[in-house]
C-alpha positions as CSV (number, residue, x, y, z in Angstrom):
1,M,18.5,-98.1,43.8
2,E,20.0,-95.0,45.1
3,P,22.4,-93.5,43.6
4,N,24.7,-93.2,46.6
5,W,24.0,-96.2,48.4
6,E,27.2,-96.4,49.5
7,T,25.9,-93.5,52.0
8,V,23.4,-95.5,53.8
9,P,25.5,-97.9,56.6
10,D,22.5,-100.7,56.2
11,L,21.7,-100.7,52.7
12,R,25.8,-100.9,51.6
13,T,26.4,-103.5,54.5
14,L,23.3,-105.3,53.0
15,L,25.0,-104.7,49.2
16,Y,28.0,-106.0,50.4
17,S,26.8,-109.0,52.5
18,L,25.5,-110.0,49.0
19,R,28.6,-109.8,46.8
20,L,30.2,-111.6,50.1
21,V,27.8,-115.0,49.2
22,N,27.8,-114.2,45.1
23,S,31.8,-114.3,45.5
24,A,31.8,-117.5,48.0
25,A,29.8,-119.5,45.6
26,R,32.1,-119.1,43.1
27,Y,35.0,-119.8,45.3
28,R,33.1,-123.0,46.5
29,M,32.9,-124.1,42.9
30,D,35.9,-123.6,41.3
31,H,38.3,-123.0,44.7
32,Q,39.8,-119.8,42.3
33,N,40.5,-116.1,43.7
34,G,40.6,-116.8,47.6
35,D,42.0,-112.9,47.4
36,E,38.9,-111.5,46.3
37,L,36.6,-113.6,48.8
38,V,39.3,-112.8,51.7
39,R,38.8,-108.8,50.5
40,R,34.9,-109.0,50.4
41,I,34.6,-110.1,54.1
42,A,37.3,-107.3,55.3
43,Q,35.0,-105.1,52.7
44,V,31.6,-106.5,55.0
45,E,33.2,-106.2,58.5
46,S,34.6,-102.7,57.9
47,S,31.3,-101.8,56.5
48,R,29.6,-102.8,60.1
49,Q,32.4,-101.2,62.2
50,A,31.4,-98.1,60.4
51,Y,28.3,-97.3,62.3
52,D,26.2,-99.2,65.1
53,F,25.5,-102.1,63.1
54,A,22.4,-104.5,64.0
55,D,21.3,-101.6,66.3
56,P,18.1,-102.3,66.4
57,A,18.7,-105.8,65.4
58,T,16.6,-106.6,61.9
59,L,16.4,-109.6,59.7
60,D,18.9,-108.2,57.0
61,A,21.6,-107.7,59.9
62,V,21.2,-111.8,60.2
63,F,21.4,-111.9,57.1
64,C,25.0,-110.4,57.0
65,S,26.3,-112.2,59.2
66,L,25.1,-115.5,57.8
67,A,27.1,-114.5,54.5
68,L,30.6,-114.0,56.9
69,F,29.5,-117.3,58.5
70,T,29.1,-118.8,54.5
71,A,32.3,-117.0,53.6
72,N,34.6,-118.1,56.6
73,S,33.0,-121.7,55.7
74,V,34.1,-121.9,52.6
75,L,37.2,-120.7,53.1
76,A,37.0,-123.7,56.3
77,K,37.8,-121.4,58.9
78,H,35.1,-123.1,61.0
79,G,36.0,-121.8,64.1
80,R,35.4,-117.9,63.0
81,A,32.1,-119.2,60.8
82,F,30.5,-120.8,64.1
83,L,31.1,-116.9,65.8
84,H,29.0,-115.5,63.0
85,L,26.7,-118.3,63.1
86,N,25.8,-118.2,66.4
87,E,25.9,-114.1,66.2
88,A,23.3,-114.6,63.6
89,Q,21.0,-116.4,66.0
90,I,21.6,-114.2,69.1
91,L,20.6,-111.3,66.6
92,F,17.3,-113.1,65.0
93,D,16.0,-113.5,68.7
94,H,16.2,-109.6,69.2
95,V,14.5,-109.0,66.1
96,E,10.9,-107.5,66.1
97,P,9.0,-108.0,62.8
98,S,6.5,-105.2,62.0
99,G,3.8,-106.4,59.8
100,Y,2.4,-109.6,58.3
101,D,5.1,-109.6,55.8
102,E,7.9,-109.2,57.9
103,Q,6.6,-112.0,60.4
104,Q,6.4,-114.2,57.5
105,R,10.5,-113.8,56.1
106,K,10.6,-114.4,59.9
107,L,10.0,-117.7,60.1
108,R,11.5,-118.4,56.5
109,V,14.8,-116.9,58.3
110,E,14.5,-119.2,61.5
111,Q,14.0,-122.5,59.2
112,V,17.4,-121.2,57.3
113,L,18.7,-120.6,60.5
114,H,17.9,-124.1,61.5
115,N,19.4,-126.1,58.5
116,T,22.3,-124.1,58.1
117,E,22.9,-125.1,62.2
118,S,21.9,-128.7,61.3
119,A,23.8,-129.4,58.7
120,T,26.8,-127.4,60.4
121,L,27.3,-129.6,63.3
122,A,26.7,-132.6,61.7
123,I,29.5,-132.0,59.2
124,Y,31.7,-129.7,61.0
125,G,31.1,-129.6,64.6
126,S,31.3,-131.2,67.9
127,K,30.4,-131.3,71.4
128,E,32.4,-127.7,72.0
129,K,30.8,-126.1,68.9
130,K,27.2,-127.4,70.3
131,L,25.0,-123.9,70.0
132,Q,22.7,-123.1,72.7
133,A,19.6,-125.5,72.3
134,R,16.7,-123.9,70.4
135,K,13.0,-124.4,70.2
136,R,12.1,-126.3,67.2
137,P,11.4,-123.8,63.9
138,T,7.6,-123.9,62.8
139,C,6.8,-125.4,59.7
140,S,3.3,-125.0,58.2
141,D,1.7,-128.5,56.7
142,T,0.6,-126.3,53.7
143,V,2.8,-124.3,51.2
144,L,1.3,-121.2,49.4
145,D,2.0,-122.4,45.5
146,R,2.9,-119.3,43.4
147,A,3.9,-121.2,40.4
148,G,1.0,-120.1,39.0
149,R,1.9,-116.7,38.8
150,A,2.9,-115.0,35.3
151,G,6.6,-113.5,37.1
152,T,9.5,-115.9,36.5
153,S,10.6,-114.7,40.1
154,E,7.3,-115.3,41.8
155,R,7.7,-118.6,40.2
156,L,10.9,-119.0,41.8
157,G,9.9,-117.7,44.7
158,G,7.0,-120.2,45.2
159,V,9.7,-123.2,44.5
160,A,12.1,-122.1,47.0
161,G,9.3,-121.5,49.8
162,Q,8.1,-125.3,49.1
163,L,12.5,-126.6,49.2
164,L,12.9,-124.9,52.1
165,Q,9.9,-126.5,53.8
166,C,11.2,-129.4,52.3
167,L,14.8,-129.1,53.6
168,T,13.3,-128.3,57.7
169,R,11.0,-131.2,57.2
170,I,14.5,-133.5,57.0
171,H,16.4,-131.9,59.6
172,L,13.3,-131.8,62.0
173,A,12.9,-135.7,61.6
174,R,13.1,-137.7,64.2
175,N,13.9,-141.0,62.4
176,A,13.9,-142.8,59.0
177,D,10.2,-142.7,58.5
178,D,9.6,-139.1,58.9
179,I,12.5,-138.8,56.3
180,S,11.2,-141.4,53.8
181,K,7.9,-139.3,53.7
182,V,9.9,-136.5,52.6
183,N,9.6,-135.8,49.0
184,L,9.6,-132.8,46.3
185,G,6.2,-133.7,45.0
186,S,5.4,-130.8,43.4
187,D,5.2,-130.2,39.4
188,A,6.0,-126.7,39.8
189,V,9.6,-127.6,41.9
190,L,10.2,-130.4,38.8
191,S,9.6,-128.0,35.9
192,S,11.7,-125.6,37.2
193,L,14.9,-127.4,37.2
194,G,15.6,-126.8,33.7
195,Q,14.6,-122.9,33.9
196,H,17.2,-121.8,36.5
197,R,20.5,-123.3,37.7
198,Y,19.6,-122.0,41.2
199,S,16.3,-124.1,41.2
200,R,18.5,-127.1,40.0
201,I,21.2,-126.8,42.9
202,Q,18.7,-126.3,45.4
203,S,16.6,-129.1,44.4
204,A,19.1,-131.0,44.3
205,D,20.6,-129.9,47.5
206,V,17.2,-131.4,49.3
207,M,17.2,-134.4,47.6
208,V,20.9,-135.0,48.9
209,T,20.2,-133.4,52.3
210,R,17.4,-136.7,52.4
211,Q,19.3,-139.2,51.4
212,W,22.3,-138.1,53.9
213,Q,20.0,-137.4,57.0
214,L,18.6,-141.2,56.0
215,S,21.5,-143.0,55.9
216,C,22.7,-141.4,59.2
217,K,19.3,-142.1,61.0
218,L,19.3,-146.0,59.5
219,L,23.2,-146.1,60.4
220,A,21.8,-145.3,64.0
221,S,19.4,-147.2,64.5
222,Y,20.8,-150.5,63.0
223,Q,24.0,-150.0,65.5
224,E,21.8,-149.0,68.5
225,S,19.4,-152.1,67.8
226,A,19.9,-155.2,70.0
227,S,18.7,-157.5,67.4
228,R,20.9,-155.9,64.5
229,E,17.8,-155.7,62.4
230,R,18.6,-154.7,58.6
231,P,17.0,-151.8,57.4
232,P,14.2,-152.7,54.6
233,A,15.6,-153.8,51.4
234,S,14.1,-151.2,49.2
235,M,15.3,-148.2,51.7
236,M,18.6,-149.6,51.1
237,D,18.4,-150.0,47.3
238,S,17.2,-146.3,46.8
239,L,19.7,-144.6,48.8
240,G,22.6,-144.0,46.6
241,V,20.2,-144.5,43.4
242,V,18.4,-141.6,44.7
243,A,21.1,-139.1,45.3
244,M,23.3,-140.3,41.8
245,S,20.3,-139.2,39.9
246,W,20.2,-135.8,40.7
247,I,24.0,-135.8,40.9
248,C,23.8,-136.5,37.3
249,V,21.9,-133.2,36.7
250,L,24.3,-130.7,38.3
251,K,26.9,-129.1,36.3
252,Q,30.9,-129.2,36.7
253,G,31.4,-127.1,40.3
254,E,27.9,-127.2,41.7
255,L,28.2,-130.6,43.4
256,R,30.2,-128.5,45.7
257,I,27.9,-126.1,46.8
258,V,25.4,-129.1,48.0
259,G,28.5,-130.0,49.8
260,L,31.1,-132.6,49.2
261,G,30.8,-133.6,53.1
262,K,27.2,-134.8,53.0
263,L,27.6,-137.2,50.0
264,A,31.0,-138.3,51.4
265,E,29.1,-139.3,54.9
266,L,26.6,-140.6,52.9
267,A,28.8,-143.4,51.2
268,I,30.6,-143.6,54.0
269,N,27.2,-144.7,55.9
270,I,26.0,-147.1,52.5
271,F,29.5,-149.1,53.3
272,K,29.1,-149.5,56.8
273,L,25.3,-150.9,56.8
274,P,24.4,-154.2,55.8
275,G,23.2,-155.6,53.0
276,G,26.0,-155.3,50.1
277,G,25.1,-155.6,46.4
278,H,25.5,-151.6,46.3
279,Q,28.9,-151.8,44.7
280,D,27.6,-149.3,41.5
281,S,26.0,-146.4,43.8
282,L,29.5,-146.4,46.0
283,R,31.0,-146.2,42.4
284,G,29.2,-143.1,41.8
285,L,29.3,-141.5,44.7
286,T,32.7,-141.9,45.9
287,G,34.1,-140.7,42.2
288,A,31.3,-138.1,42.4
289,V,32.9,-136.6,45.4
290,M,36.7,-137.3,44.9
291,K,36.9,-135.7,40.9
292,E,35.3,-132.8,42.6
293,D,37.4,-132.6,46.0
294,Y,40.4,-130.1,44.9
295,E,41.3,-129.9,48.1
296,G,41.7,-133.5,48.5
297,R,40.0,-133.3,51.9
298,F,38.2,-136.8,51.9
299,A,40.9,-138.9,50.3
300,L,41.7,-140.1,53.9
301,P,37.7,-140.6,55.0
302,L,37.0,-142.4,52.5
303,T,40.5,-144.7,51.9
304,D,38.4,-147.9,53.1
305,L,35.5,-147.3,51.1
306,V,37.6,-146.9,47.7
307,L,40.1,-149.9,48.3
308,S,36.6,-152.0,48.8
309,V,34.9,-150.8,45.6
310,A,38.8,-151.2,43.5
311,Y,38.5,-155.0,44.9
312,D,35.3,-156.0,44.3
313,V,36.4,-158.1,41.5
314,P,37.7,-161.4,42.7
315,P,40.9,-162.6,41.5
316,M,41.3,-164.7,38.9
317,M,42.9,-168.3,39.2
318,E,46.3,-168.9,37.7
319,T,45.3,-171.8,35.1
320,P,48.2,-174.7,34.7
321,Q,49.4,-173.0,31.7
322,D,49.9,-169.5,33.3
323,R,52.0,-171.4,36.0
324,E,54.3,-173.1,33.4
325,L,54.8,-169.4,31.7
326,R,55.0,-167.9,34.8
327,Y,57.9,-170.7,35.4
328,S,60.0,-170.0,32.2
329,M,59.9,-166.4,32.8
330,M,61.9,-166.9,36.2
331,A,63.9,-169.5,35.1
332,P,66.5,-167.3,34.3
333,S,67.4,-166.1,37.8
334,A,66.0,-169.3,39.2
335,A,68.9,-170.9,40.0
336,Q,70.2,-167.5,42.3
337,D,67.1,-169.2,44.3
338,A,67.4,-172.2,46.8
339,P,65.7,-174.7,45.3
340,S,62.3,-176.1,47.4
341,S,62.0,-179.3,48.9
342,P,59.9,-182.3,46.8
343,E,57.8,-181.8,49.5
344,T,57.6,-178.2,49.9
345,E,56.6,-178.5,46.2
346,Q,54.5,-181.4,46.4
347,V,52.6,-179.3,49.0
348,L,52.6,-175.9,46.7
349,R,51.4,-177.5,44.3
350,Q,47.8,-178.4,45.9
351,F,47.0,-174.6,46.0
352,P,46.2,-172.6,43.3
353,V,48.6,-169.4,42.9
354,I,46.0,-166.5,43.1
355,Q,47.4,-163.8,41.2
356,P,46.4,-160.2,42.8
357,L,45.2,-156.8,41.5
358,V,48.4,-154.5,40.9
359,F,47.8,-151.3,40.9
360,G,51.3,-150.2,41.4
361,D,53.3,-149.6,44.3
362,F,51.9,-147.3,47.2
363,H,54.6,-146.7,49.1
364,Q,57.0,-146.2,45.8
365,G,54.5,-143.2,44.1
366,G,52.9,-145.7,41.4
367,P,50.7,-145.2,39.2
368,F,47.6,-145.9,41.2
369,E,45.2,-142.6,40.5
370,V,41.9,-143.6,42.4
371,S,39.7,-140.6,40.7
372,S,40.3,-142.6,37.7
373,L,39.9,-146.0,38.7
374,L,36.3,-145.0,40.0
375,L,35.3,-142.3,37.5
376,S,35.6,-145.4,34.7
377,D,32.4,-146.2,34.5
378,Y,30.5,-142.3,34.9
379,N,33.0,-140.5,32.6
380,Q,30.3,-139.6,30.5
381,L,28.0,-137.9,33.3
382,E,28.1,-134.3,34.0
383,F,28.5,-134.7,37.8
């Protein structure tokens, strides 16, 4: 590297952008050092203003805009994040690659932009934030497998290329059948999981995104169908199980990089789809989200699901012995209450008294701890 890299504007901005992405990843994982991330953003913006940035447009400039999008998105500044994503798209359209390698790199960047836009709009977007319609990116049927080469960087590069292809096919899929055909399908990908944490995170991201998008397509198809035809049972059973299996390979904080929003919507979609019998998956998915939702963004959207999972154990019926014990405990205060008529007592005896599950008083700040409840069966797993 040049000793005076800070005097080379394009290189300086690129390296600042790399630092920014790393800082955003750290902040996403532990939700700490937000001041450092803000400082890194200002550093990149200041560097861009010090010269004619992106004149001419380059793929490095596109990356810088994506870095600013990522950092602002992590800070929940979605309006500004969308502006930088739009900027990246415009710069990309003006890039004129020179040579075969540059052309191939542009194709990969095109896929990254498409996947980023698709996922971001699905989670945070609205009709007002829709970017201009773009042509579908190129996604070749074959991917060069470089896993057999000696260098570790070459193997990881080949794996990253395969994962990018899978992710692009997921976002290009028009229906559930198209998504169900996408799988990692490579020994090179699976063998790389223990080599580097980025391979583990990227692989989990692909599979969680697959299940999330599959659930969205299934729910949309079910709601639009006049016959309300249920999705195949095998597909329904795999929705949460596959996602949970990939969550379990992640370490603390890494699920936040994959995306809690995807996982939360996956759980909600499973909850809305017909079929039932998926309580274990819902506990796992919801518990994983709430365990790492430091900001509390998903507590409200998951409320109905949480209560459904919490109350899936049937309440116990009161036996005659329980009733007698309850009456004996109530005896001291019974005299203060007006006695029921014999007719009323006769009617009440025909119905067993149901004892509700007690989780504490919600309104008085009782001891109801959602995350502890949901994670009770999963506290031995590393999410």
